[in-house]
Backbone as a ProteinNet text record, in pm:
[ID]
protein_1_A
[PRIMARY]
MKKIVLETKGLIKRFGSVTSLNNINIQVAEGEWVSIMGPSGSGKTTMLNILSCLDTLTEGQYILDGVDTSMLTEKEQVVVRREKIGLIFQQFHLVPYLTALENVMLAQYYHSIIDKNDAKEALEHVGLGHRINHLPSQLSGGEQQRVCIARALINQPAIILADEPTGNLDEANEEIILNHFKGLHKEGRTIILVTHNPELAEFSDRVIRLHHGRVEEDVRLQG
[TERTIARY]
22511.4	22498.2	22516.8	22598.2	22618.7	22510.3	22509	22409.5	22415.7	22300.6	22297.3	22288	22400.7	22389.7	22349	22332.5	22303.7	22220.5	22119.7	22040.4	21958.3	21940.7	21872	21776.7	21656.7	21537.3	21466.6	21501	21420.9	21468.1	21581.8	21636.9	21654.1	21574.9	21576.5	21621.8	21728.8	21758.9	21732.4	21644.1	21642.7	21696.6	21746.8	21763.5	21698.5	21575.6	21474.6	21432.6	21467.1	21414	21525.3	21653.5	21742.6	21737.6	21748.9	21751.6	21897.4	21937.6	22087.8	22119.8	22015.2	22016.4	21883.1	21878.4	21745.1	21752.1	21647.8	21630.8	21730.4	21806.1	21926	21885.6	21929.1	21889.1	22011.1	22075.3	22194.6	22177.6	22272.4	22282.8	22428.2	22476.3	22615.9	22597.6	22689.2	22689.1	22805.4	22779.4	22881.1	23009.4	23113.9	23257.5	23287.1	23204.7	23223.8	23286.6	23370.7	23451.6	23375.4	23316.4	23232.7	23295.6	23354.3	23387.2	23290.6	23251.7	23152.2	23240.4	23223.4	23290.1	23218.3	23267.9	23179.1	23251.6	23208.7	23273.9	23212.1	23271.8	23223.5	23077.2	23002.3	22856.8	22764.7	22830.4	22729.8	22662.7	22686.9	22604.8	22676.5	22814	22884.1	22881.7	22913	22932.3	22783.1	22690.4	22554.5	22505.4	22547	22503	22580.8	22705.7	22782.3	22725.4	22678.8	22601.4	22489.4	22409.4	22293.7	22321.4	22424.7	22454.2	22512.9	22562.1	22609.5	22531.9	22404.5	22306.5	22336	22421	22446.8	22349.6	22262.8	22187.1	22052.5	21941.4	21827.3	21781.4	21724.9	21668.9	21530.3	21501.2	21371.2	21251.1	21293.1	21201.6	21261.5	21193	21260.3	21293.6	21376.9	21418.6	21574.8	21626.4	21766.8	21765.7	21792.7	21782.7	21919.4	21957.2	22091.3	22075.2	22143.1	22131.1	21991.2	21898.9	21759.1	21662.8	21715.3	21651.2	21625.2	21492.4	21472	21506.2	21607.5	21667.1	21570.2	21478.5	21368.9	21271.4	21261	21162	21236.8	21366.6	21427.1	21428.2	21430.9	21428.1	21581.2	21599.2	21740.2	21838	21793.6	21859.1	21891.9	21799.5	21811	21910.3	21918.1	22014.2	22144.1	22161.2	22285	22336.7	22275.8	22306.8	22349.6	22275.1	22315.8	22455.2	22472.2	22581	22703.3	22700.6	22772.7	22820.2	22714.7	22729.1	22774.3	22732.8	22765.1	22858.5	22868.8	22965.3	23085.1	23185.7	23319.6	23350.1	23349.5	23364.6	23503.4	23552	23673.6	23660.1	23698.8	23677.6	23807.8	23795.5	23914.1	23960.1	23870.1	23903.5	23907.9	24025.2	24049.6	23941.2	23891.6	23804.6	23863.3	23993.8	24063.1	24038.2	24032.4	24017.1	24158.5	24195.4	24318.6	24402.6	24331.4	24389.5	24399.7	24360.3	24370.9	24481.1	24571.3	24662.5	24593.6	24686.8	24643.7	24557.1	24612.8	24567.1	24422.2	24411.9	24294.3	24203.6	24212.9	24128.9	24064.1	24143.1	24080.8	23998.7	24047.5	23981	23828	23828.8	23701	23597.7	23632.6	23540.9	23477.7	23589	23520	23424.9	23462.7	23374.9	23246.7	23226.2	23061.7	22996.4	23103.4	23049.9	23012.7	23107	23085.4	23174.5	23288.7	23371.6	23516.7	23583.5	23724.9	23818.9	23902	24021.3	24147.4	24218.9	24336	24437.9	24438.5	24533.5	24466.9	24350.8	24272	24313.6	24293.5	24322.5	24478.1	24566	24717	24716.7	24655.5	24687.3	24621	24502.7	24451	24552.2	24625.4	24722.9	24849.6	24895	24999.8	24964.6	24834	24797.8	24812.4	24810.3	24825.8	24970.2	25045.1	25191.7	25229.1	25137.8	25168.6	25170.7	25230.5	25258.7	25357.7	25441.2	25540.1	25494.7	25357.5	25310.2	25187	25168.7	25049.1	25019	25123.8	25105.8	25119.6	25136.1	25147	25011.8	25014.8	24887.6	24867.7	24751.6	24732.9	24823	24855.6	24937.5	25079.6	25129.1	25259.3	25269.7	25153.2	25155.6	25134.6	25205.9	25189.6	25054.6	25013.9	24866.4	24850.9	24943.8	24926.4	24889.7	24982.3	24957.5	24852.6	24779.4	24651.4	24542.7	24559.4	24466.2	24470.8	24589.9	24573.8	24528.1	24542	24471.8	24319.2	24271.9	24117.1	24077	24174.1	24144.9	24140.3	24219	24221.8	24112.6	24064.1	23943.2	23817.9	23815.5	23704.3	23694.3	23784.5	23800.9	23793.9	23812.9	23833.7	23710.4	23589.1	23467	23420.3	23525.3	23486.1	23348.7	23351.1	23229.9	23238.2	23114.6	23099.5	23120.7	23092.5	23085.4	23172.7	23268.7	23360.8	23311.6	23284.9	23237.5	23359.3	23400.6	23515.5	23510.7	23524.1	23505.6	23635.9	23680.4	23807	23918.3	23948	24056.2	24180.6	24230.9	24356.5	24373.6	24261.9	24258.4	24350.5	24403.4	24502.3	24645.3	24663.3	24787.2	24881.9	25013.8	25108.7	25127.1	25192.1	25181.5	25240	25326	25384.2	25280.6	25223.1	25102.1	24986.5	24958.1	24841.9	24855.2	24985.6	25013.1	24989.2	25023.8	25021.6	24867.5	24790.9	24629.7	24563.5	24621.8	24559.5	24587.2	24712.8	24738.6	24651.7	24619.7	24527.7	24389.3	24345	24202	24214.4	24320.7	24331.7	24333	24397.8	24407.7	24259.9	24187.1	24049.1	23954.8	23972	23882.8	23929.3	24055.4	24090.1	24030.1	24018.9	23967.2	23787.2	23754.3	23608.5	23516.8	23578.5	23500.4	23419	23304	23236.3	23286.1	23336.4	23381.9	23313.7	23278.2	23216.1	23305.6	23368.9	23469.7	23423.6	23409.9	23411.8	23553.3	23565.7	23696.6	23701.8	23807.1	23824.3	23937.8	24008.6	24130.1	24121.2	24124.9	24101.6	24197.9	24311.1	24406.7	24371.3	24299.2	24241.1	24116.4	24040.4	23911	23939.2	24058	24075.5	24090.6	24103.3	24118.2	23996.1	23882	23752.4	23686.3	23576.5	23498.5	23419.1	23352.2	23259.7	23298.1	23264.7	23265.9	23121.2	23074.1	22942.3	22964.8	22944.3	22941.8	22833.8	22837.7	22731.2	22748.4	22636.7	22653.5	22514.3	22523	22398.9	22314.4	22356.1	22268.6	22202.7	22247.6	22188.5	22304.6	22267.5	22368.4	22386.7	22511.1	22523.8	22593.5	22661.3	22723.7	22741.6	22732.6	22755.6	22842.1	22957.2	23057.7	23130.8	23112.5	23199.5	23345.1	23440.4	23572.8	23647.7	23587.4	23661.4	23551.6	23579.1	23499.4	23401.1
11197.7	11339.9	11436.3	11530	11634.3	11726.2	11768.5	11849.2	12013.6	12051.2	12176.1	12286.8	12363.9	12468.3	12603.9	12619.8	12766.1	12737.8	12814.2	12802.7	12922.9	12965.8	13092.8	13020.4	13090.6	13056.6	13175.7	13195.5	13318.5	13446	13441.3	13564.8	13684	13795.5	13921.7	14019.6	14128.5	14243.3	14374.4	14459	14575.4	14696.1	14802.9	14929.3	15029.8	15066.4	15158	15080.7	15130.2	15074.7	14977.9	14978.7	14890.4	14751.6	14655.1	14503.8	14470.2	14449.9	14417.6	14259.9	14189.2	14034.3	13996.7	13899	13860.7	13713.3	13659.4	13523	13441.9	13447.6	13366.9	13243.1	13135.6	12995	12915.8	12904.4	12839.1	12747	12636.8	12563.6	12554.3	12544.2	12524.3	12416.4	12317.7	12215.8	12223.7	12154.9	12168.1	12136.2	12194.4	12172	12219.7	12276.8	12317.6	12450.1	12471	12598.8	12644.9	12752.9	12815.8	12941.3	12971.3	13096.5	13181.5	13314.6	13386.2	13477	13477	13572.4	13648.9	13736.2	13833.2	13951.7	14045.8	14180.5	14252.4	14378.7	14485.5	14510.1	14519.7	14564.3	14446.1	14323.1	14217.5	14151.8	14207.9	14178.4	14081.6	14070.1	13979.5	14019.8	14154.9	14188.9	14211.9	14259.5	14257.1	14121.6	14022.7	13873.6	13824.7	13859.9	13820.4	13906.8	14026.2	14110.5	14035.6	13978.7	13912.9	13776.8	13695	13585.1	13574	13689.7	13735.5	13797.6	13810.9	13878	14030.8	14097.8	14240.4	14312.3	14257.6	14312.1	14218.5	14278.7	14190.7	14169	14059.5	14052.9	14127.3	14137.7	14201.8	14093.1	13996.6	13887	13748.8	13650.2	13508.9	13485.6	13375.8	13337.1	13301	13324.5	13284.3	13200.7	13065.6	12964.2	12930.6	12960	12930.9	12843.2	12727.3	12637.4	12572	12581.6	12535.4	12651.4	12773.6	12880	12986.6	13030.2	13117.1	13259.9	13323.3	13436.6	13569.1	13552.6	13656.9	13675.1	13564	13560.5	13615.8	13630.3	13689.4	13826	13873.9	14015.3	14053.5	14186.8	14236.7	14196.1	14189.1	14139.4	13978.1	13905.9	13765.5	13746.8	13829.1	13818.3	13863.8	13946.7	13976.1	13839.4	13761.7	13660.5	13548.6	13521.9	13434.6	13472.1	13590.7	13636.8	13601.9	13642.9	13628.1	13472.7	13399.5	13248.3	13157.3	13181.1	13098.6	13146.3	13282.9	13311.4	13377.6	13372.6	13446.4	13538.5	13675.5	13741.3	13806.7	13790	13844	13943.4	14071.1	14178.6	14209.4	14277.6	14337.1	14451.2	14532.7	14649.3	14582.4	14592.9	14507.9	14539.7	14660.6	14703.9	14656.6	14682.4	14664	14804.1	14787.3	14915.5	14973.7	15091.7	15135.7	15154.5	15187.3	15188	15074.1	14959.2	14833	14752.1	14675.7	14586	14469.8	14401.7	14285.8	14172.5	14151.6	14066.9	14143.1	14255.9	14309.4	14314.1	14328	14321.6	14182.3	14088.9	13944.7	13929.9	13973.4	13962.6	14048.5	14136.7	14224.2	14136.9	14039.5	13952	13849	13805.3	13725.5	13811.2	13919.8	14001.4	14007.6	14021.5	14031.2	13896.3	13783.5	13657.5	13593.6	13573.3	13515.7	13562.6	13479.9	13515.4	13543	13650.9	13675.3	13579.8	13532	13433	13472.1	13542.3	13610.6	13489	13363.6	13257.9	13213.1	13196.1	13158.2	13254.4	13387	13480.2	13485.9	13459.5	13450.6	13327.9	13219.4	13096.9	13116.3	13189.7	13224.4	13295.2	13393.8	13476.7	13388.5	13309.1	13217.2	13114.2	13087.9	12992.9	13066.3	13188.9	13273.5	13344	13279.4	13335.5	13463.1	13509.3	13645.5	13643.1	13527.7	13532	13634.3	13674	13773.3	13912.1	13926.8	14058.5	14099.7	14030.4	14042.4	14180	14248.5	14370.2	14484.8	14469.4	14575.2	14622.6	14762.5	14817.9	14793.2	14811	14779.4	14880.6	14996.3	15089	15031.5	14948.9	14881.4	14751.9	14707.1	14584.2	14597.5	14518.1	14521.6	14483.4	14509.2	14469.2	14328.8	14246.7	14095.5	14059.8	14126	14094.6	14136.7	14252.3	14316.2	14205.9	14155.5	14052.8	13940.4	13881.3	13769.5	13794.5	13910.4	13953.8	13928.5	13969.2	13959.5	13818.8	13727	13590.9	13522.6	13563.4	13514.3	13585.9	13687.5	13746.9	13666.9	13647.3	13572.8	13413.7	13374	13237.1	13207	13303.5	13310	13233.7	13245.6	13190.2	13063.4	13008	12875	12865.2	12967.6	12965.3	12858.5	12806.9	12694.8	12729.8	12871.9	12941.1	13046.9	13050.9	13163.5	13234	13357	13446.4	13543.2	13553.8	13652.8	13716.8	13852.4	13945.9	14006.9	13959.4	13993.6	13998.3	13883.7	13895.2	13908.3	13900.3	13921.2	14045.7	14118	14223.5	14334.5	14352.1	14471.2	14409.8	14290.5	14231.5	14205.4	14197.6	14163.2	14019.2	13968.6	13820.9	13729.9	13765.8	13683.6	13670.4	13782.8	13784.1	13714	13718.8	13664.9	13506.3	13459.5	13312.7	13271.7	13343.2	13316.6	13292.3	13386	13407.2	13283	13249.9	13126.1	12996.4	12997.7	12864.3	12857.4	12970.9	12961.1	12911.5	12949.3	12902.2	12767.2	12710.4	12574.5	12489.3	12545.9	12481.9	12471.6	12591.4	12586.4	12496.4	12486.2	12381.6	12244.7	12215.7	12079.3	12015.8	12154.8	12120	12100.8	12132.1	12099.9	12211	12339.3	12459.1	12497.4	12546.3	12582.3	12731.2	12762.9	12885.5	12946.6	13051.5	13142	13251.1	13257.6	13358.1	13447.7	13570.5	13657.6	13701.8	13688.6	13702.3	13749.3	13816	13851.4	13774.2	13697.8	13636.2	13483.8	13442.1	13311.7	13212.2	13261.3	13157	13120.2	13210.7	13188.6	13108.4	13130.4	13058	12904.4	12879.3	12746.7	12636.4	12690.9	12582.4	12558.5	12619.9	12598.7	12475.3	12423.3	12320.6	12363.2	12472.5	12537	12669.2	12714.3	12851.7	12897.4	13003	13064.3	13192.4	13210.2	13348.4	13407.1	13539.8	13634.9	13738.8	13767.5	13874.5	13932.9	14071.5	14165.7	14097.4	14066.7	14017.4	13873.7	13815.5	13675.6	13573.5	13444.9	13339	13305.7	13322.9	13291.8	13163.6	13109.6	12991.6	12932.8	12797	12740.9	12607.1	12604.4	12503.7	12434.4	12298.2	12221.3	12213.1	12233.5	12227.7	12094	12068.5	11958.8	11859.3	11741.8	11640.4	11583.5
9440.1	9401	9500.2	9483	9582.4	9618	9721	9766.6	9686.9	9665.1	9599.2	9703.4	9713.8	9820.5	9789.7	9654.2	9615	9486.5	9461.4	9346.3	9302.6	9196.5	9152.4	9066.4	9072.1	8983.7	8912.3	8789.2	8729	8776.6	8822.5	8905	8814.6	8854.1	8773.1	8873.2	8815.3	8904.7	8816.4	8865.2	8784.5	8873.9	8805.6	8859.5	8788.2	8842	8763.1	8637.2	8531.7	8395.1	8340.1	8389.8	8334.6	8418.6	8334.4	8385.4	8382.1	8497.1	8509.1	8502.8	8553.3	8547.7	8502.9	8409.8	8337.3	8337.2	8429.4	8405.3	8424.5	8552	8584.1	8655.2	8591.8	8667.3	8677	8799.1	8814	8930	8927.2	9062.9	9093	9219.2	9257.2	9367.4	9339.9	9429.9	9543.6	9668.6	9770.9	9714.7	9736.8	9714.8	9562.3	9485.7	9360.8	9343.8	9261.1	9214.1	9091.1	9105.7	8981	8950.3	8818.4	8802.5	8716.1	8738.7	8673.1	8582.2	8458.4	8366.4	8272	8209	8115.5	8105.6	7992.7	7982.5	8092.7	8102.7	8206.8	8175	8272.1	8253	8224.9	8238.2	8208	8311.4	8429.8	8541.4	8663.9	8640.1	8723.1	8878.8	8886.5	9048.6	9103.8	9026.6	9067.1	9111.9	9033	9064.6	9200.7	9217.2	9341.6	9441.1	9439.1	9544.6	9592.2	9502.9	9533.7	9600.2	9554.2	9614.8	9751.9	9777.5	9917.1	10009.3	9962.3	10035.2	10075.2	9987.6	10003.5	9932.3	9835.3	9767.7	9747.2	9705.5	9706.6	9552	9507.6	9369.8	9350.6	9230.1	9186.5	9175.6	9100.8	9079.1	9085.3	9107.5	9110.7	9253.3	9262.1	9385.1	9398.7	9516.4	9534.1	9658.8	9660.5	9746.4	9798.4	9929	9971.3	10096.8	10065.9	10151.5	10206.9	10102.8	10136.7	10176.9	10191.6	10253.1	10132.4	10121.9	10011.1	10081.9	10031.8	10094.8	10059.5	9967.4	9952	10059	10123.2	10252.7	10378.8	10382.3	10504.6	10513.8	10650.6	10694.9	10650.1	10663.9	10643.1	10755.5	10893.8	10992.8	10975.3	10917.2	10882	10775.2	10679.3	10564	10621.5	10719.8	10770	10856.3	10921.6	10991.7	10894.7	10794.2	10692.4	10622.5	10592.8	10535.1	10628.7	10761.4	10871.5	10889.5	10866.4	10924.7	10812.8	10693.5	10573.2	10472.2	10470.2	10352	10392.5	10321.1	10329.2	10208.4	10222.3	10115.5	10075	9965.2	9929.5	9826	9842.2	9732	9676.6	9551.7	9480	9551.1	9605.2	9695.9	9822.8	9910.6	10026.7	10137.4	10149.4	10252.6	10403	10435.4	10541	10628.9	10747.3	10836.2	10857.3	10809.6	10793	10934.8	11047.9	11171.6	11261.4	11209.5	11270.6	11195.8	11278.3	11234.9	11165.5	11097.9	11027.8	11112.3	11219.1	11316.9	11359.6	11393.5	11441.4	11331.3	11201.2	11103.2	11090.6	11109.2	11103.4	11238.2	11347.4	11466.8	11470.1	11376.4	11368.4	11317.7	11233.3	11169.2	11270.7	11366.4	11480.8	11561.3	11594.7	11676.7	11627.1	11497	11441.4	11437	11425.9	11417.6	11567.5	11640.3	11780.3	11869.2	11899.7	12012.4	11948.4	12005.2	11941.1	12014	11917.9	11969.7	11896.2	11979.2	11911.5	11856.5	11904.7	11867.4	11741.2	11708.6	11589.2	11483	11517.6	11404.6	11362.2	11457	11423.6	11349.6	11362.1	11295.9	11149	11127.2	11009.4	10928.5	10978	10908.3	10887.2	10966.2	10939.8	10831.9	10809.3	10703.5	10564.5	10557.3	10449.3	10424.3	10512.2	10496.8	10561.9	10664.5	10718	10851.8	10913.7	11049.6	11092.7	11013.4	11054.5	11028.6	10989.2	10959.6	11035.1	11145.3	11219.1	11273.3	11307.1	11398.4	11290.4	11149.2	11050.6	11009.1	10995	10948.1	10781.7	10735	10590.9	10508.9	10540.5	10467.2	10471.8	10565.7	10576.1	10503.7	10443.6	10347.7	10202.3	10121.9	9984.6	9942.2	9816.5	9770.6	9788.6	9769.7	9781.8	9933.1	10006.4	10157.7	10207.4	10156	10208.2	10146.1	10031.1	9980.6	10082.5	10109.9	10208.9	10324.5	10388.1	10518.2	10483.4	10360.3	10324.3	10333.6	10279.5	10263.5	10408.7	10504.9	10634.4	10692	10668.3	10740.9	10691.7	10551.9	10491.9	10551.1	10594.5	10630.9	10785.4	10857.2	10996.3	11070.5	11026.1	11068.7	11012.5	10929.3	10877	10789.1	10693.6	10615.3	10507.9	10489.6	10384.7	10244.4	10214.3	10083.6	10069.9	9980.5	9971	9828.9	9844.4	9718.3	9703.3	9587	9557.6	9447.4	9441.3	9328.6	9290.4	9165.9	9117	9219.9	9280.7	9409.9	9356.8	9229.9	9179.9	9086.1	9070.2	8986.2	9019.6	9129	9166.3	9195.2	9148.1	9197	9082	9110.6	9004.4	8995	8894.9	8857.6	8981.9	9045.2	9173.3	9275.4	9323.3	9408.3	9364.7	9233	9169.4	9186.3	9178.5	9175.3	9317.3	9418.3	9557.7	9594.9	9557.3	9577.9	9510.1	9374.4	9299.8	9392.5	9433.9	9504.1	9628.1	9699.8	9814.1	9770	9648.8	9609.3	9572.3	9522.9	9489	9599.6	9712.6	9849.8	9914.1	9895.1	9959.2	9890.6	9758.7	9670.9	9714.2	9742.7	9780.9	9893.8	9996.7	10120	10119.5	10003.4	9975.7	9997.4	9995.3	10018.6	9892.4	9891.2	9768.9	9744.2	9606.6	9576.5	9461.1	9472.5	9344.6	9321	9209.1	9180.8	9056.3	9075.5	8948.1	8901.4	8780.3	8733.7	8585.9	8531.8	8391.5	8342.8	8450.8	8401.3	8366.6	8249.7	8206.1	8252.1	8292.3	8358.8	8503.4	8573.6	8705.8	8702.2	8586.6	8563.2	8527.4	8469.7	8408.4	8529.2	8641.2	8758.4	8819	8784.1	8838.2	8755.4	8841.7	8780	8668.4	8679.2	8578.8	8555.8	8429	8405.2	8347.5	8423.8	8371.6	8321	8176.4	8119.6	8106.3	8141.4	8152.5	8016.4	7959.2	7858.5	7856.5	7877.1	7882.8	7994.1	8103.2	8213.8	8214.1	8106.4	8078.7	8089.5	8114.5	8116.7	7957.9	7914.9	7764.8	7747	7858.6	7857.2	7989.8	8020.2	8145.6	8103.4	8118.3	8066.4	8181	8185.9	8282.5	8245.4	8317.5	8272.2	8350	8460.4	8550.1	8586.1	8616.5	8674.4	8576.9
[MASK]
+++++++++++++++++++++++++++++++++++++++++++++++++++++++++++++++++++++++++++++++++++++++++++++++++++++++++++++++++++++++++++++++++++++++++++++++++++++++++++++++++++++++++++++++++++++++++++++++++++++++++++++++++++++++++++++++

């Protein structure tokens, strides 16, 4: 049986009087690819923000690699996010005045030691070895998203969390990004992917569907 790397128990998130997530109980095993789906307002992004330690829960537990994150200080949560998680957003969040290479190296800076060659290799791995000195404004949407993937992977995180990573891309670039995720899955990475796209979700091991902040369905597709 594979190790459980991520688990929520009775997770509740409220914003004032509004309950965004209500009694979420999930487990994700090491190397599993889980897609989170649901209509707008169902709580998908809120859930991903909690799983990535960008936000905190109101009640319940979120256990990441055996650690109850609700017991961590804000600084400790930053360390967990930096050491264990690679984040990929729909909005690229690249620093506009830094080159593709420098944007990747920035993630190294906040993690440990800058290694220019490792950063170059990360960009080459996503097919951007020829674009390392370009600014984000000089890159297409698909290329910017691939810089984000390189940045997310540069510190070798065990868990990849992605929020609508193909939402702003055309069909050709969407396929490129999908192939990267398939490669990460084959490498044994744990992937949690928020998506509206059923074609993207069909490659995952499981699909969790949220509706009005609750788990409506948890279906295994593979394995």
